[in-house]
Structures are given as structure tokens and as C-alpha cells.
N, C-alpha and C positions, 0 to 999 in steps of 0.2 A: 739578163738583158744587158746589152752593151751600152756604154755611156754615149750620149749624143746631146748636142745643144738643142735639137728638136727630135721628136719621135712621131712616127706614124703608127696608128693602131694596127694596121695590116702589114706595112712594109716601111723600113727605114734604110736609106743609103746616103750617108752624109760624110763629107770630108770637111775638117775644120782645123784651125791652128792650135798649137799648144804653146810654143814659145819661139823667140828669135834671139839671135845674138848680134854683136857688132862685127863678128868675123866676116870678111869679105868673100863673096862668091862661094860656089860649090861645084864640084864635078862628080861627086859620088852620092849615091842614094842607098840607104839600107832600110829594110823593113823587118818587123817582128810582129807576130800575131798570136791571139788566143781565140778560142771558139767555145761556144756553148751549144749543147744539144738538148732539146726539149726542156730547157731551163733546169735540167737535172744534173747534167755532167758538164763541167767546164775544165778546159785544159789549155796549156800553152804558156809562152813567155813573151809578153808584149812590152817588155821593158825597153827603155832608151838604150841601155847598155847592150842588150841583145841586138837591137837594130843597128847600133854603131859597129858591133863586131861583124854582123852579116854584110855590112857595106864597106868594111875596111876603113871606117871613119875615125879620125882622132880629134878633129876640130869641127864642132857643130856650127852650122850656119843657121838653120831653122828646123823646127819639128812640126809636123802635122799628124793628124790621125784620121782614120777612116772607120766608120761604124756602120754595120749593116745588121738588120734584124728582119726575119720573116716570121710573122705571127708568134714570135717567142719560141718557135720550134728550132730555129737555127739563128745564132747570132755570132758575129765576128767583129773583133776590134783589132785594128792594125796601127802600129806606130810607124811613121815614116820620117826618117832622119836624113837631112841633107847636109853635106859638109865636105871636108877634105880629109 
């Protein structure tokens, strides 16, 4: 099951903050995800490093995450990095 500040028994679709820095502004966004199938198989790289690389980011402004879950059959966790 994906991490979330709140969970629904049947369905979860939540976006929440992770952290922020004092770096000013952002023009780039990078994402990285991992998924779980049937609660039995989990795969992916949802690291901040992977999201930074995917967005071409070297200076982080802030980081959010998105968590989705459908009956525990399919869950996805995505890290969203904003920066320069």
C-alpha cells in the first residue's frame, strides 16, 4: 500500500507536501514513481534523485508526492520535485 496522510478503504488519491527549501522559484518539474500490483509485486524508483534526474533539476525548490490506491489491488506513489 502506498504511503498517504489519509487513506480511503476503497480508494485513495492524495497529493501532499514532503519538504521545501529557501531556493527561489522553479521552472522545471521532475517525477519518479513506483507501483504495487495486488499487494504482491512492487517495483519502481520513486526517489528524489530519480525525479531530479528526470526533470533535469539541480536546485530543489520544493517536493510533493502523490499517492493512489484502489482496493489494495493497484497502488502508485509518485515523488514530484520542483526546481531549477
